[in-house]
C-alpha positions, 0 to 999 in steps of 0.5 A: 553412554547416557551422557552421549545420549543427552548430548545427541538429544540436546543437539537435535533439539537445538538443530530443530529450533534453528531450522524452524526459526530459519523457515519462519524468516525465509517464508516471506521470500518464498511465498508466491501468493503474497500481496505484492505478487498479486499487485506487481502485474498492475500497470503503472498507468496513474489510475487506481484499479478495482481490487476485484481485478486481482482475483480472490480478494477475500483471501488476500484480505483486501475486501470487507463487506462494507467497503470498496477497494482500489489499488495502485502500484507505484514506482517513484525512483524517477519522480514523485506521485500525486494521489488525488480523489474527490467526491463524498463518501461516509469514510475513506482510508488510504494506506501505502505499502512497500514491496514486503507489504509493510505499511509505510503511511496511512491516513483517512478522511478524518485526518485529511484537510477537507474531504478530498484526498490530496497526497504527494509521495516522494523519496527523501531526495525528491522531497528536498526538491519539493520543499525548496519549491512547491509547485502550485498544484501541490500547495494543499497536498500532504507531502509524504516522504518514503524510502520505499521506491516501489510498492502499492497503495490501497484506497478504501471507501465505506459503503454502509448500504446500497444507496452509497454504492454510486458515490463510492464508485464515483470517488474511486473512479476519480482517484489518480496516482499519477507522476507529479508534472514537473511543469506544474 
């Protein structure tokens, strides 16, 4: 009798453990308020959009009191995209995420060549074509290869005080994430 009770308790504990592990792994697939679901509605217009358009950005983890954030949704199955921004801000950072919000690439103005943002994002097959013949418009671009065909990009500019707000706004307004022009 005691042996049957111990077996039943052990089976119940193992079952509960398996159920909890399955729930933890399944949670991202059933979450409706994740970053991708907020970004998926953005148009593929080739421009960055202010993070405030997504709604409550503080709970999304997109805003910090001393930064301004812009977001661009991308889809590179047919052609690569070229990310550009110009202007001076004390610090900027760029992060590329796949649909599951895994960061696939990041850089900032300290790791860029110069202060301008100039990055080309391409799939492995597209990258082969780009490396065979780099268009002149991409000659100074950082070439980034990713297997993530869809995702989103966060571009942040630091605003240490109010005097930098116009510079940060101009930097983010200049930011583009347009498809690479095949004729360029």
